[in-house]
C-alpha positions in Angstrom: 40.3 -21.4 -17.2 40.6 -18.1 -18.9 38.0 -15.4 -18.5 36.1 -13.5 -21.4 38.5 -10.8 -21.6 41.2 -13.3 -22.5 39.5 -15.0 -25.3 41.1 -15.4 -28.5 39.0 -16.6 -31.2 37.8 -16.1 -34.6 34.5 -16.1 -36.5 33.9 -18.1 -39.7 30.2 -18.0 -40.8 28.4 -19.0 -37.8 31.3 -20.6 -36.1 33.4 -19.7 -33.3 37.0 -20.8 -33.7 39.4 -20.8 -30.9 42.7 -19.5 -31.5 44.6 -22.4 -29.8 48.4 -22.1 -29.4 50.0 -23.4 -32.6 53.0 -22.6 -34.8 54.8 -19.3 -34.3 52.0 -18.5 -31.3 53.2 -21.5 -29.8 56.8 -20.9 -29.8 56.1 -17.3 -28.4 54.2 -18.8 -25.7 56.8 -21.5 -24.7 59.4 -18.6 -24.3 57.0 -16.4 -22.1 55.8 -19.6 -20.2 59.5 -20.2 -19.1 59.8 -16.4 -18.0 56.8 -16.5 -16.1 57.5 -19.9 -14.2 60.7 -18.8 -13.3 59.8 -15.4 -11.7 56.9 -17.4 -9.8 59.3 -20.1 -8.8 61.9 -17.8 -7.2 59.0 -15.5 -5.6 57.7 -17.6 -2.8 57.1 -15.4 0.2 56.7 -12.1 -1.8 53.8 -10.0 -2.2 51.4 -10.2 -5.2 51.9 -6.6 -6.0 55.8 -7.3 -6.2 55.5 -10.5 -8.3 53.0 -8.7 -10.6 55.6 -5.9 -11.5 58.1 -8.5 -11.9 55.8 -10.4 -14.5 54.9 -7.0 -16.1 58.5 -6.7 -16.8 58.7 -9.5 -19.1 59.0 -8.2 -22.7 55.7 -9.0 -24.6 54.8 -8.2 -28.2 51.7 -5.9 -28.5 49.9 -8.3 -30.8 50.5 -11.4 -28.3 49.2 -9.4 -25.0 46.1 -11.8 -24.6 48.5 -14.8 -24.8 50.9 -13.5 -21.9 48.0 -12.6 -19.8 46.2 -15.7 -20.5 49.2 -17.4 -19.6 49.7 -15.8 -16.3 45.8 -16.6 -15.8 46.4 -20.4 -16.0 49.8 -19.9 -13.8 47.8 -18.3 -11.1 45.8 -21.4 -10.7 49.4 -23.0 -9.9 49.9 -20.5 -7.0 48.8 -20.8 -3.3 48.2 -17.1 -1.9 47.9 -16.2 1.9 48.2 -13.6 4.4 51.4 -13.6 6.9 50.9 -16.3 9.4 49.4 -15.1 12.7 48.0 -11.9 11.1 44.0 -11.5 11.3 43.9 -8.3 9.1 40.1 -8.1 9.9 40.9 -8.2 13.9 43.7 -5.6 13.7 41.3 -3.1 11.5 38.5 -3.6 14.2 41.0 -3.0 16.8 42.8 0.1 15.2 39.3 1.8 14.1 38.0 1.6 17.5 41.2 2.7 19.0 41.2 5.9 16.2 37.5 6.7 16.8 38.4 7.3 20.8 41.4 9.1 20.0 39.3 11.3 17.8 36.7 12.0 20.3 39.2 12.7 22.9 41.0 15.9 20.6 40.2 19.5 21.3 40.1 22.3 18.9 43.9 22.9 19.0 44.9 19.2 19.0 45.6 17.2 15.7 44.9 13.5 15.0 48.1 11.6 15.3 48.1 8.0 13.4 51.4 6.8 14.7 50.6 7.6 18.3 47.6 5.7 18.1 49.7 2.5 16.4 52.3 2.8 19.2 49.7 2.6 21.9 48.0 -0.5 20.2 51.3 -2.0 19.9 51.6 -3.7 23.5 48.2 -5.0 23.6 48.5 -6.6 20.2 52.2 -7.9 20.7 53.2 -6.3 17.5 55.3 -3.3 16.5 53.6 -0.2 15.0 55.1 -1.1 11.3 53.8 -4.7 11.8 50.1 -3.3 12.6 50.4 -0.8 9.8 51.5 -3.6 7.2 48.4 -5.9 8.7 46.1 -3.5 8.3 45.2 -4.5 4.6 47.3 -7.7 4.3 44.4 -9.5 2.9 43.7 -7.2 -0.1 44.5 -8.9 -3.2 47.5 -7.1 -3.9 49.3 -7.8 -0.7 48.7 -11.4 -0.5 51.9 -13.3 -0.4 52.9 -16.4 -2.4 52.7 -19.4 0.1 53.6 -22.0 -2.6 54.1 -22.4 -6.4 53.3 -25.6 -8.2 56.0 -25.7 -11.0 54.4 -26.8 -14.4 56.5 -27.4 -17.7 56.2 -25.1 -20.8 54.5 -27.7 -22.7 52.0 -28.4 -20.0 51.1 -25.0 -19.7 50.5 -24.6 -22.9 47.9 -27.5 -23.0 46.2 -25.9 -20.0 46.0 -22.5 -22.1 44.4 -24.1 -24.8 41.8 -26.1 -22.7 41.1 -22.9 -20.5 40.3 -21.2 -23.9 38.0 -23.7 -24.8 36.3 -23.8 -21.4 35.7 -20.0 -21.7 34.0 -20.3 -24.8 31.7 -22.9 -23.4 30.6 -20.4 -20.7 28.3 -18.8 -23.7 26.6 -21.9 -24.5 22.8 -22.4 -24.5 22.7 -26.3 -25.5 25.8 -28.7 -25.6 25.5 -32.1 -27.5 28.2 -34.7 -26.9 28.8 -37.7 -28.9 30.9 -40.6 -27.6 31.7 -43.8 -29.2 34.3 -46.7 -29.0 34.3 -47.1 -25.2 33.5 -50.0 -22.9 30.5 -49.5 -20.5 32.5 -48.8 -17.5 33.9 -45.5 -19.4 30.6 -44.6 -20.2 29.4 -44.9 -16.6 32.4 -42.7 -15.2 31.2 -40.1 -17.6 27.3 -40.1 -16.9 28.3 -40.2 -13.2 30.8 -36.9 -13.7 27.8 -35.0 -15.4 25.7 -35.8 -12.4 28.7 -34.8 -9.9 29.0 -31.3 -11.9 25.2 -31.1 -11.3 24.4 -30.6 -15.2 20.9 -30.9 -16.6 21.4 -33.6 -19.3 19.8 -36.2 -21.2 21.4 -39.4 -22.4 20.8 -41.8 -25.5 22.1 -44.6 -27.0 23.6 -47.9 -25.8 27.1 -49.2 -25.3 27.4 -50.7 -28.7 26.6 -47.6 -30.9 27.8 -45.1 -28.4 25.8 -42.3 -26.6 24.6 -38.9 -27.3 24.5 -36.6 -24.2 22.5 -33.5 -24.5 23.2 -30.7 -21.6 21.7 -27.5 -20.9 24.4 -24.3 -21.3 24.5 -21.8 -18.7 22.7 -19.4 -21.1 19.6 -21.6 -21.3 19.1 -21.2 -17.8 17.5 -18.0 -15.8 19.6 -17.9 -12.8 23.2 -19.2 -11.7 24.6 -18.8 -15.0 28.3 -18.3 -13.7 28.0 -21.2 -11.5 26.4 -23.6 -13.9 29.0 -22.4 -16.6 32.0 -23.5 -14.5 30.4 -26.8 -13.9 30.0 -27.3 -17.5 33.7 -26.0 -18.0 34.8 -28.5 -15.4 33.2 -31.5 -17.1 34.9 -30.9 -20.6 37.9 -32.8 -19.4 36.1 -35.8 -18.8 34.7 -36.0 -22.5 38.5 -35.3 -23.6 39.6 -38.3 -21.8 37.7 -40.2 -24.5 39.5 -41.6 -28.0 36.4 -40.7 -30.0 34.1 -37.6 -29.2 32.4 -34.8 -30.7 31.2 -31.8 -28.9 28.6 -29.4 -30.6 27.9 -26.2 -28.4 25.2 -23.7 -29.4 26.3 -20.3 -28.1 24.8 -16.9 -27.5 27.6 -14.9 -28.8 28.6 -11.4 -28.2 27.0 -8.4 -26.7 23.9 -9.1 -29.0 24.0 -12.8 -27.9 23.8 -14.0 -31.5 23.6 -17.5 -32.3 27.0 -19.3 -33.1 28.5 -22.8 -32.5 31.6 -24.1 -31.2 32.8 -27.9 -32.4 35.6 -29.7 -30.3 36.9 -32.9 -31.7 40.1 -34.7 -30.9 41.6 -32.9 -34.1 41.7 -30.0 -31.8 44.5 -31.8 -29.7 43.0 -30.7 -26.3 44.6 -32.5 -23.4 42.8 -33.6 -20.3 44.7 -33.6 -17.1 42.6 -35.4 -15.0 43.1 -39.0 -14.1 39.6 -40.5 -13.1 36.4 -39.1 -12.9 34.5 -38.6 -10.0 32.0 -40.9 -8.8 29.0 -39.3 -6.8 28.7 -35.8 -5.5 29.5 -34.5 -1.8 26.0 -35.0 -0.9 25.5 -38.3 -2.0 28.5 -39.5 -0.4 27.5 -38.1 3.1 24.0 -39.5 2.5 25.8 -43.3 1.8 27.9 -42.7 5.1 24.7 -41.9 7.0 22.5 -44.9 5.8 25.0 -47.3 6.5 25.2 -46.1 10.3 21.7 -47.2 10.2 22.9 -50.7 10.5 19.9 -52.4 8.4 19.7 -55.3 6.1 20.2 -53.1 3.0 23.5 -52.0 1.8 24.1 -49.1 -0.4 26.5 -48.3 -3.3 27.4 -46.6 -6.4 25.3 -47.7 -9.1 27.2 -49.4 -12.2 24.3 -50.0 -14.3 23.3 -48.1 -17.6 19.3 -48.9 -18.3 18.5 -48.1 -21.9 15.0 -49.2 -23.0 15.0 -49.6 -26.9 14.1 -46.2 -28.4 14.1 -44.7 -25.1 16.4 -42.2 -23.0 18.9 -44.0 -21.1 18.9 -44.1 -17.2 21.8 -44.1 -14.8 20.4 -44.2 -11.3 22.9 -42.8 -8.6 22.9 -45.5 -6.3 22.0 -49.0 -5.7 20.7 -50.7 -2.5 21.0 -54.6 -2.1 19.2 -56.5 0.5 21.7 -58.9 2.1 18.7 -61.3 3.3 16.9 -61.7 0.0 19.1 -60.2 -2.8 17.0 -57.7 -4.0 18.2 -54.7 -5.8 16.4 -51.0 -5.5 18.0 -48.3 -7.7 17.7 -44.8 -6.6 18.0 -41.6 -8.8 18.2 -38.0 -7.4 16.6 -35.3 -8.9 17.9 -32.2 -6.7 19.1 -29.9 -9.4 17.1 -30.9 -12.3 14.2 -29.2 -14.2 10.7 -30.7 -13.7 10.7 -31.9 -17.4 13.5 -34.1 -16.7 11.6 -35.8 -13.7 8.8 -36.4 -16.0 10.7 -37.8 -18.5 12.0 -40.4 -16.0 8.3 -40.9 -14.8 7.2 -41.7 -18.2 10.2 -44.2 -18.7 9.1 -45.8 -15.4 5.3 -46.1 -16.5 6.5 -47.7 -20.0 7.9 -50.7 -17.8 11.2 -50.3 -16.2 13.0 -53.6 -15.4 14.0 -52.9 -12.0 12.4 -51.4 -8.5 13.4 -48.0 -8.9 13.1 -44.7 -6.4 13.3 -41.2 -7.9 14.2 -38.6 -5.0 12.8 -35.4 -6.1 13.6 -32.1 -4.5 10.4 -30.4 -3.3 11.2 -27.3 -5.2 10.4 -29.0 -8.4 6.9 -29.3 -7.3 6.3 -33.0 -8.3 3.6 -35.2 -6.4 4.8 -38.5 -4.8 1.1 -39.8 -5.7 2.1 -39.5 -9.6 3.2 -43.3 -9.6 0.9 -45.9 -8.5 1.7 -48.8 -6.2 1.4 -51.1 -9.0 4.4 -49.6 -11.1 7.9 -50.4 -10.4 9.0 -46.8 -9.7 8.2 -44.6 -6.4 8.8 -41.1 -5.9 10.2 -39.7 -2.6 10.1 -35.8 -2.3 12.4 -34.3 0.2 13.0 -31.0 1.4 16.7 -29.8 1.6 18.6 -33.2 2.1 17.4 -36.8 1.5 16.7 -38.7 4.9 18.4 -42.2 5.1 15.7 -43.4 7.6 13.0 -42.2 5.3 14.6 -44.1 2.3 14.9 -47.2 4.7 11.3 -47.1 5.4 10.8 -47.1 1.6 12.9 -49.9 1.1 11.1 -52.0 3.8 7.7 -51.0 2.5 7.9 -53.5 -0.4 10.6 -55.6 0.6 
């Protein structure tokens, strides 16, 4: 993904229009891409500083500097950087600084500090030559990192990654994002909803499989904190949307230093390419929970939920997990609200009160300040408040309570 200093956009009225690589820009970018890829492909084992110098030597027209820098940013994601094997710069620095401090304390008024002597005395103990110690002292600085591996990428694919990265960078300025998706089967919709939850996005789903769905997401600039982290999650979600045949992304932006209101639109006409093969299922926390629950060896099993509940005229509900009683066949659905806002929890509570068609558990993080007594015993839903992580044993007790 590109950074804000690499954005190439133009303004038209209240719209922000990314300058995707098209026409002459695309041809120039392909030429630069070939040179950059060739240099990186032949530079495994060299330092980042050396490689940057070689990349800087590629002639780039002044008016195309942002294009060149953007391509290099994308290519950096194809690189694996490391420090030389067997080197621990922090440990070596500690040993050298301790030895240097000891040498300084031993100096008299007529003596001078001898750096080379300190390194020579340390060499036998560290089993390295003085030159190797000197090189290792700051081997973990960015400019001294070594290129361990480079994953080759063709010019066309690189330009596609650039255009996607440009759109993602603009989304980092969003306050609200509305996504309309249509013309797909239920399974594809479910994967999209799971992806929104996997990335920890605050969202509301409305619609049905027949008419399509509208997903409304909070943007990073609608939050009070964790703006950068949330923005990255939103950017990583975009490729999931691009995999649809029919979609429309409408992002409200806080643009520029003055944070003026602007709009970004993304449709299939922009020809952005998604390079993902499959949407994720559940997040790592739920994966760990499922494994721990199965280890209890109870009469209940747990799996990723595949069902979308959409009461007429109401917000759609896509629970995370479904528990099945192997003896009775009963199903209980669970939706976890760890990262969500209190408003989202209350929307789900109201949905349950209106008559949810299945037994439902709402797992709510304690920080959202929702009481377990909000839903009564005669209602289909039940609230489970947890602290840091959900307890499989506590969930099992609740399943058995009404099972």
